[in-house]
C-alpha positions in Angstrom: -171.5 -5.1 15.8 -169.8 -5.3 12.4 -169.7 -2.1 10.5 -170.5 -1.9 6.8 -166.9 -1.2 5.9 -165.7 -4.1 7.9 -168.4 -6.4 6.6 -167.5 -5.4 3.0 -163.8 -6.0 3.7 -164.6 -9.4 5.2 -166.7 -10.4 2.2 -164.0 -9.3 -0.2 -161.5 -11.3 1.9 -163.9 -14.3 1.6 -163.7 -14.2 -2.2 -165.8 -11.3 -3.3 -164.6 -8.4 -5.6 -165.8 -4.8 -5.9 -166.2 -5.1 -9.7 -168.2 -8.3 -9.6 -171.9 -8.7 -8.9 -172.8 -9.1 -5.3 -172.4 -12.7 -4.1 -174.2 -14.4 -1.4 -171.9 -15.7 1.3 -173.2 -18.4 3.7 -173.6 -17.2 7.4 -170.8 -19.3 8.9 -168.1 -18.3 6.4 -169.2 -14.7 6.7 -168.9 -14.8 10.5 -165.5 -16.4 10.3 -164.3 -13.8 7.8 -165.6 -11.0 10.0 -163.8 -12.5 13.0 -160.6 -12.7 11.2 -160.9 -9.1 10.0 -161.8 -7.8 13.5 -158.8 -9.6 15.0 -156.4 -7.4 13.1 -154.4 -4.9 15.3 -155.7 -1.8 13.6 -159.1 -2.4 15.2 -157.7 -2.7 18.8 -155.3 0.2 19.0 -157.6 2.1 21.4 -158.6 -0.9 23.5 -158.0 -0.5 27.3 -154.9 -2.2 28.7 -155.0 -5.5 30.7 -154.5 -3.5 33.9 -157.3 -1.1 33.0 -159.7 -4.0 32.3 -158.8 -5.6 35.6 -159.3 -2.3 37.4 -162.7 -1.8 35.7 -163.7 -5.4 36.7 -162.6 -4.7 40.3 -164.7 -1.5 40.5 -167.6 -3.3 39.0 -167.3 -6.1 41.5 -167.0 -3.6 44.4 -170.0 -1.7 43.1 -172.1 -4.8 43.0 -170.9 -5.8 46.5 -171.7 -2.4 47.9 -175.2 -2.5 46.2 -175.9 -5.9 47.6 -174.8 -4.9 51.1 -176.8 -1.7 50.9 -179.9 -3.6 50.0 -179.5 -5.9 52.9 -178.8 -3.2 55.5 -181.6 -1.3 57.2 -181.5 2.3 55.8 -179.9 1.3 52.5 -176.7 3.0 51.6 -176.9 5.4 54.5 -177.2 2.6 57.0 -174.3 0.8 55.4 -172.1 3.9 55.7 -173.1 4.2 59.4 -172.2 0.6 60.0 -168.8 1.0 58.3 -168.0 4.1 60.3 -169.0 2.3 63.5 -166.6 -0.6 62.8 -163.8 1.9 62.0 -164.4 3.7 65.3 -164.3 0.4 67.2 -161.0 -0.6 65.6 -159.5 2.8 66.3 -160.5 2.6 69.9 -159.0 -0.9 70.3 -155.8 0.3 68.6 -155.6 3.3 70.9 -156.2 1.2 74.0 -154.0 -1.8 73.2 -151.4 -0.2 71.0 -149.8 -1.6 67.9 -149.9 -5.4 67.9 -146.5 -6.9 68.6 -145.2 -10.3 67.8 -144.4 -12.3 70.9 -141.1 -14.1 70.8 -141.3 -17.8 71.5 -138.2 -17.5 73.6 -136.5 -14.6 75.3 -133.5 -13.1 73.5 -130.0 -13.1 75.0 -129.0 -10.6 77.7 -125.8 -9.3 76.1 -124.8 -8.5 72.6 -121.5 -9.4 71.0 -119.6 -6.5 72.5 -118.1 -7.5 75.9 -118.2 -4.7 78.5 -117.4 -4.6 82.2 -120.0 -4.0 84.9 -118.6 -0.5 85.4 -119.1 0.3 81.8 -122.7 -1.0 81.9 -123.4 1.1 85.0 -122.0 4.2 83.4 -124.1 3.7 80.3 -127.2 3.1 82.6 -126.6 6.4 84.5 -126.1 8.3 81.2 -129.5 7.0 79.9 -131.1 7.8 83.3 -129.8 11.3 83.2 -131.6 11.8 79.9 -134.8 10.2 81.1 -134.3 7.2 78.8 -135.6 4.7 81.4 -136.0 1.7 79.1 -132.3 1.8 78.0 -131.3 2.6 81.6 -133.1 -0.6 82.8 -131.4 -2.7 80.2 -127.9 -1.4 80.9 -128.4 -1.7 84.7 -129.6 -5.3 84.5 -126.5 -6.1 82.3 -124.4 -4.4 85.0 -125.9 -6.6 87.7 -125.3 -9.8 85.7 -121.8 -8.8 84.6 -120.9 -7.9 88.2 -122.0 -11.4 89.3 -119.8 -12.9 86.6 -116.8 -10.8 87.6 -117.3 -12.1 91.2 -117.4 -15.7 89.9 -120.9 -16.1 91.3 -122.1 -16.8 87.7 -120.2 -18.5 85.0 -119.5 -16.4 81.9 -121.9 -18.0 79.4 -122.8 -16.4 76.1 -126.5 -16.7 75.2 -127.7 -16.4 78.8 -131.1 -14.7 79.2 -132.1 -12.4 82.1 -134.4 -15.0 83.5 -131.7 -17.6 83.5 -129.2 -15.3 85.1 -131.7 -14.4 87.9 -132.5 -18.0 88.6 -128.8 -18.9 88.8 -127.9 -15.9 90.9 -130.7 -16.6 93.3 -129.1 -19.9 94.3 -125.9 -18.0 95.4 -127.8 -15.1 96.8 -131.1 -16.5 98.2 -132.0 -13.4 100.1 -132.4 -11.6 96.8 -134.1 -14.2 94.7 -137.5 -12.4 94.4 -135.8 -9.1 93.6 -133.6 -10.7 91.0 -136.7 -12.4 89.3 -138.6 -9.1 89.4 -135.6 -7.3 87.8 -135.4 -10.0 85.0 -139.1 -9.5 84.3 -138.7 -5.8 84.1 -135.8 -6.2 81.6 -137.9 -8.6 79.5 -140.9 -6.2 79.6 -139.1 -3.2 78.4 -136.9 -5.1 75.9 -139.3 -7.5 74.3 -142.8 -6.8 75.7 -143.2 -3.2 74.5 -143.6 -1.8 78.0 -142.2 1.6 79.1 -140.2 1.8 82.3 -140.1 4.8 84.7 -137.8 6.4 87.2 -139.0 4.2 90.1 -138.3 1.0 88.2 -134.8 2.1 87.5 -134.3 3.2 91.1 -135.3 -0.2 92.4 -132.9 -1.9 90.0 -130.0 0.4 91.0 -130.6 -0.3 94.7 -130.6 -4.0 94.0 -127.3 -3.6 92.1 -125.7 -1.8 95.1 -127.2 -4.4 97.6 -125.8 -7.3 95.6 -122.4 -5.7 95.7 -122.4 -5.7 99.5 -123.9 -9.2 99.9 -121.8 -12.2 100.6 -122.8 -15.3 98.7 -124.1 -18.5 100.3 -121.6 -21.1 99.2 -122.5 -24.7 99.0 -119.7 -25.8 101.4 -120.9 -23.2 104.0 -124.4 -24.4 103.7 -123.4 -28.0 104.2 -121.3 -27.1 107.2 -124.1 -25.1 108.7 -126.5 -28.0 108.2 -124.0 -30.4 109.8 -123.5 -28.2 112.8 -127.2 -27.9 113.3 -127.7 -31.6 113.2 -124.8 -32.2 115.6 -126.1 -29.6 118.0 -129.5 -31.2 118.0 -127.9 -34.7 118.7 -126.1 -33.4 121.7 
């Protein structure tokens, strides 16, 4: 609504004068004069900011949404609150049961980092973690000790970027008696490193026993396997 003072000012701006007799201004010029007058900054000093207007619009929208949902829910607003609380309870139960969602890696990360350490160093680190009950870290270091030991014995090529699964598959060809245990150790490593699982003392003990058994196992070389097969065939022919 245009106040009397503003309307008077608008009429004066349109051509009227305070000392002259009142003039009749057509409706459209009067409206335009009032619009120009009201567009001056002095009339908008106390207007809410753009952020405040947006916030008010959001709360208005949220209020309308809540009112519409309440009208469509049995029990009105109370029923809507009950439904919201039920949904929150279900989500909380799922979060507690499944844990925080984790992003699954498309491929397994590499087994070693950039720092090169010997098998003995990895074993020492594993034992230090185990002494403190840090079973995840102990599993990781012991698996690295296993693979590094196989590299030091020339049963595996030293290859940067190798994963635990790849190492287990390659080592299984040289040590076929331990193929299943090597695969299980690689899965354990992946689970605690990338799958968000927690290891325990028994898991670490199994891996430590595997490490010691591998140290005392002679590899099955390709030439030996060929000679054995040839001897078997020759004996059968005789």
